[in-house]
C-alpha positions in Angstrom: 61.0 96.4 117.3 64.7 98.5 118.4 66.6 95.3 118.4 65.3 94.3 114.5 66.4 97.9 113.6 69.9 97.3 115.2 70.5 94.2 113.7 69.2 95.6 109.9 71.5 98.4 110.9 74.5 95.8 111.7 73.7 93.9 108.6 73.7 97.0 106.3 77.2 98.1 107.8 79.0 94.6 106.8 77.9 94.8 103.3 80.4 96.9 102.0 80.3 98.1 98.3 81.9 95.0 97.0 80.8 91.9 98.2 83.0 89.9 95.8 83.7 85.9 96.5 84.1 84.5 93.4 86.1 81.6 92.9 87.8 80.4 89.8 85.5 78.6 87.4 86.3 75.0 87.3 88.2 73.7 84.4 91.1 76.4 84.9 89.0 79.2 83.0 89.9 82.1 85.0 87.4 84.6 84.5 86.7 87.3 87.7 84.4 89.9 88.6 85.3 93.1 87.0 82.9 95.3 88.5 81.5 96.1 91.7 78.5 97.2 93.1 78.2 100.5 94.6 75.1 102.1 97.1 76.6 104.9 97.6 74.6 108.1 95.8 75.8 109.4 92.6 78.2 112.9 92.5 76.0 116.0 91.3 76.3 117.5 88.1 78.7 120.3 89.8 81.0 117.9 91.0 83.7 117.2 88.8 84.7 113.4 90.0 86.7 111.5 87.8 88.2 108.2 88.1 91.3 107.8 88.1 92.8 106.1 84.9 93.8 102.6 85.4 97.7 102.1 85.6 100.1 99.2 85.3 99.6 96.1 87.7 103.0 97.0 90.0 104.5 93.5 92.1 102.5 93.4 95.3 99.7 94.7 94.6 96.7 92.6 94.2 93.9 93.2 91.3 90.6 91.1 90.2 91.9 90.5 86.6 94.8 89.2 85.2 96.6 91.9 83.2 96.3 93.0 79.2 98.7 91.0 77.2 99.6 88.4 80.1 100.8 85.1 78.7 99.5 81.9 80.5 102.1 79.6 81.8 101.5 76.1 80.7 100.2 73.3 83.0 103.1 71.5 82.6 104.9 74.1 83.9 103.6 74.6 87.3 104.3 72.6 90.0 101.6 73.1 92.7 101.5 69.9 95.0 102.5 71.9 97.7 99.4 73.8 97.4 96.8 72.9 99.6 93.2 71.2 98.4 91.0 74.0 96.1 93.9 76.7 96.3 94.0 78.1 92.7 97.1 77.4 90.6 96.9 79.9 87.7 99.8 81.6 86.7 100.7 83.7 83.9 104.1 86.0 82.7 103.8 89.9 81.9 106.8 92.7 80.9 108.5 90.2 78.3 108.2 87.2 81.2 109.7 89.2 84.0 106.7 89.4 86.0 104.5 86.2 87.2 101.1 86.9 87.6 99.6 84.7 89.9 95.8 83.8 90.8 96.5 83.7 95.2 93.5 83.0 97.7 92.7 85.6 100.8 90.3 86.2 102.9 88.6 88.3 105.8 91.0 91.1 106.4 93.9 89.2 105.3 96.0 90.3 101.9 97.8 88.3 99.7 101.4 88.3 99.2 103.7 86.6 97.0 107.4 86.5 97.2 110.2 85.0 94.8 111.7 83.1 97.4 114.4 80.7 94.9 115.0 81.7 91.2 117.5 79.1 89.9 118.3 78.2 86.1 115.0 75.4 86.3 112.0 76.5 88.6 111.6 79.6 90.2 109.9 78.9 93.8 107.0 81.3 94.5 106.0 81.6 98.2 102.3 82.5 98.6 101.1 83.7 101.9 98.7 86.3 103.7 98.7 89.2 105.9 97.5 88.7 110.0 94.6 90.3 110.7 95.2 93.1 113.4 94.2 91.4 116.8 90.5 92.5 118.3 89.9 93.6 114.6 86.4 92.0 112.9 86.4 90.6 109.7 84.7 88.9 107.4 84.3 85.5 106.5 84.7 85.3 102.8 87.2 84.3 100.3 88.7 86.4 97.8 91.0 85.2 94.5 93.2 88.2 93.6 95.7 87.9 91.1 99.3 89.1 92.5 102.4 89.8 90.5 105.8 89.0 91.3 108.7 90.3 89.6 111.6 87.6 88.5 115.6 88.8 88.0 115.1 87.5 84.8 112.3 86.1 82.3 110.6 83.1 83.2 111.5 81.1 79.6 111.1 77.3 80.3 111.9 77.3 83.8 108.8 75.5 86.0 107.0 77.8 88.3 106.6 76.0 92.1 103.8 77.4 94.0 104.2 76.9 98.1 102.3 78.4 100.9 103.9 80.2 104.1 102.5 81.0 107.4 100.5 84.5 107.4 103.0 87.4 108.0 
């Protein structure tokens, strides 16, 4: 009986408030979940806890959704041949074309990263990677598909976006 209680406690503790493992839908539909499930009690009416207003997505900070007003990069302008099979290859531009919003992949304790490694007149090479988990840290085995932002020196315009992966950092 005590073993069952411990097991239940462990399962409950590992099931944090956001268990999102959504994948991009087949056919290029990039709808992603925007909500989360919360198991914490509501604040009392006397508590004055207000959520922070949404802010712009700074480069490097992952999010679940594409920023409002972003423009999809045409599939013919995305070279994803260096990505592993099943890795997303959806790219949008925002901020007048000077920011790439890229659907990345991360899992467990890792967090997706993106870096504009090369910017020439005809292409932009973006290295996608993931942070390493700390040694000895327990991590979940989920896969997430956040949107990360990468700043460009100049608007993308007609350049091709080349997506590559690099080892975890």
